C-alpha atoms as one frame of an Amber mdcrd trajectory, in Angstrom:
protein
 -23.061  45.795  14.706 -26.047  46.317  12.394 -26.693  44.013   9.450 -25.871
  46.649   6.826 -22.474  47.395   8.357 -21.694  43.692   8.740 -22.526  43.127
   5.081 -20.278  46.002   3.971 -17.340  44.902   6.109 -17.785  41.115   5.684
 -15.609  40.493   8.781 -13.811  37.128   8.982 -11.491  35.961  11.756  -7.949
  35.211  10.575  -5.463  32.750  12.061  -3.339  35.608  13.413  -6.278  36.747
  15.549  -6.912  39.672  13.243 -10.056  40.567  11.355 -10.328  40.475   7.584
 -12.683  43.228   6.401 -13.415  45.109   3.209 -12.707  48.825   2.994 -14.075
  50.405  -0.178 -14.103  46.865  -1.595 -10.414  46.225  -0.801  -9.626  43.171
   1.355  -7.688  44.245   4.447  -6.604  42.489   7.636  -6.746  44.446  10.895
  -3.881  42.918  12.863  -3.444  42.614  16.627  -0.353  44.817  16.486  -2.374
  47.730  15.110  -0.899  47.299  11.627  -2.972  46.889   8.477  -2.245  44.181
   5.912  -3.507  44.740   2.351  -3.310  41.263   0.923  -3.634  41.928  -2.805
  -0.857  44.544  -2.668   1.402  42.637  -0.234   1.549  45.889   1.719   1.964
  46.398   5.453   0.795  49.735   6.856   1.562  51.103  10.324   0.714  54.570
  11.577   2.026  56.942  14.230   5.172  55.194  15.436   6.354  58.415  17.142
   9.928  57.142  17.349  12.089  58.971  19.907   9.129  60.355  21.829  10.832
  59.351  25.067  14.002  61.252  24.218  11.923  64.274  23.175  10.404  64.401
  26.658  13.840  63.896  28.222  15.175  66.964  26.400  12.415  68.939  28.134
  13.270  67.472  31.530  10.529  64.837  31.706  12.418  61.598  32.165  10.497
  58.796  30.473  12.194  55.401  30.056  14.232  55.565  26.812  12.895  52.301
  25.399  10.064  53.385  23.122  12.000  53.279  19.835  13.491  49.774  20.349
  10.099  48.433  21.469   8.263  49.940  18.501  10.874  48.735  16.001  10.704
  45.238  17.537   6.928  45.229  16.943   7.502  46.239  13.333  10.168  43.554
  12.935   7.713  40.910  14.140   5.076  41.982  11.609   7.569  41.979   8.747
   8.891  38.568   9.740   5.347  37.176   9.840   4.166  38.645   6.533   7.263
  39.295   4.367   5.655  42.332   2.700   6.798  43.654  -0.659   5.941  47.171
   0.506   5.847  48.878   3.903   4.051  52.192   4.355   4.581  54.159   7.559
   1.526  56.374   7.630   2.933  59.567   9.090   4.279  60.718  12.455   6.870
  57.966  12.294   9.157  60.341  14.233   7.982  62.421  17.153   9.620  65.724
  16.213  11.977  67.428  13.768  15.144  66.315  15.633  14.094  62.709  16.261
  16.087  61.211  13.385  19.261  62.774  14.784  18.507  61.321  18.243  17.846
  57.810  16.900  20.836  55.678  17.875  22.930  53.816  15.334  21.618  50.395
  16.353  17.980  51.379  15.823  18.755  53.109  12.537  20.552  49.957  11.358
  17.514  47.860  12.307  15.271  50.100  10.198  17.691  49.911   7.260  17.719
  46.121   7.523  13.914  45.973   7.509  13.730  48.229   4.450  16.249  46.235
   2.406  14.681  44.677  -0.683  11.295  46.319  -0.110   9.472  49.403  -1.290
   9.770  51.347   1.955   7.602  54.452   2.117   7.618  57.214   4.697   4.337
  59.108   4.416   4.506  62.642   5.782   2.732  63.476   9.040   2.328  66.661
  11.011   4.987  65.695  13.594   7.653  64.411  11.210   7.293  66.632   8.126
  10.518  68.515   8.878  12.280  65.398  10.151  11.698  63.548   6.884  12.570
  66.540   4.711  15.905  66.990   6.455  16.977  63.376   6.812  16.607  61.712
   3.428  20.342  61.010   3.398  20.003  59.129   6.709  16.895  57.067   5.970
  16.294  54.220   3.552  13.165  54.567   1.436  11.141  57.307  -0.190   8.888
  60.051   1.154   5.372  60.784  -0.123   2.464  62.964   0.947  -0.320  60.562
  -0.052  -0.420  57.182  -1.761  -3.040  55.420  -3.862  -3.040  51.687  -3.146
  -5.651  49.773  -5.096  -9.013  51.108  -3.938  -7.421  52.796  -0.928  -6.023
  56.302  -0.561  -3.422  56.543   2.191  -3.006  59.839   4.018  -1.841  60.779
   7.495  -4.582  63.137   8.630  -8.209  62.223   7.835  -9.984  64.692   5.601
 -13.517  66.034   6.178 -16.454  64.883   4.099 -17.183  61.610   2.368 -13.822
  59.995   1.534 -14.372  56.468   0.208 -11.190  54.424   0.439  -9.385  56.789
   2.808  -6.992  55.140   5.270  -5.656  57.619   7.819  -3.980  57.822  11.209
  -3.225  60.930  13.286  -6.059  60.687  15.834  -4.880  57.592  17.777  -8.417
  56.209  18.311  -9.135  54.180  21.441 -12.300  52.417  22.592 -13.572  51.839
  26.112 -15.869  48.958  26.975 -17.315  47.894  30.307 -17.790  44.250  31.252
 -18.457  42.695  34.650 -18.236  46.111  36.248 -14.768  46.874  34.911 -13.742
  49.276  32.166 -11.028  48.547  29.618  -9.620  51.095  27.175  -7.730  49.843
  24.133  -6.348  51.298  20.863  -8.619  50.464  17.973  -9.301  50.630  14.269
 -12.496  52.434  13.266 -14.275  51.693   9.986 -17.654  51.824   8.323 -16.506
  49.853   5.289 -15.891  53.022   3.287 -12.975  54.565   5.168 -10.621  53.369
   7.897  -8.947  55.108  10.816  -5.771  53.439  12.093  -4.641  53.076  15.730
  -1.242  54.366  16.779   1.495  51.732  16.440   4.086  53.354  18.708   4.913
  52.220  22.241   4.507  55.676  23.843   1.295  56.868  22.208  -1.930  57.896
  23.907  -5.413  57.583  22.505  -8.465  59.680  21.680 -11.852  58.230  22.601
 -13.680  57.068  19.486 -16.806  58.916  20.632 -14.962  62.227  20.447 -16.404
  64.320  17.587 -12.986  64.385  15.883 -13.364  60.623  15.326 -17.113  60.015
  15.340 -17.711  62.989  13.044 -15.811  61.275  10.222 -18.585  58.699   9.813
 -22.127  59.390   8.627 -23.446  56.230  10.272 -22.135  54.437  13.402 -18.965
  52.534  12.450 -17.343  49.439  13.929 -14.535  49.840  16.441 -12.007  47.003
  16.250 -10.121  46.991  19.551  -6.649  45.483  19.910  -6.533  42.597  22.349
  -3.583  40.519  23.464  -4.062  37.861  20.791  -7.054  38.998  18.748  -8.857
  42.035  17.401 -12.304  42.472  18.956 -15.127  43.826  16.780 -17.231  46.183
  18.894 -20.625  47.582  18.019 -20.834  51.341  18.477 -23.596  51.049  21.076
 -21.338  48.822  23.238 -18.806  51.624  23.768 -18.746  53.621  27.010
């Protein structure tokens, strides 16, 4: 990581194993789960849960294990228990398709309702769940927005072209590959240059797009930092270390 990028991000290791960085001047913690914690706003942000992706594949005859929604909700429960946020923002594609809310079982819906109780719970629209959210407001706790301004940050599902200081987006599911001791490892990651931030996918059944793909790399004028999710810490990776 070059000196200019390090100065802009001011990365500091946190006790949770995450990295505290500054995005457009706003203090943020990149957590091992793939969630983002905005300390000053007591806000937890998670992107691309893709709930009921397994059941969506099953409907089409591809039998994936039907455990993605419980596993993803359990991850979210752990983050909320650890941080006790005043606000939770789910940054789009929380549901995999337009019928996913209907397929969500009662137990998982009750768990989501319990997590939302007493908090500002925000469903931000994504490309996968736009119709799901529009048609299920009577079934879901919380409110639905298209974008959200949060301090110096602007939250949106799909990253926008051009210089977008403060933008926090998901959608692309970035993943980084590094090689060490002759072995390659590919992990979901955050990507940031200190001006904007791209979130990893939070869901259990989500793939990843290589950070060197133009759809990701093209969002940054200068080489950014990739922050890869490890088992118990987030690893800051210089762009030139990626393979």
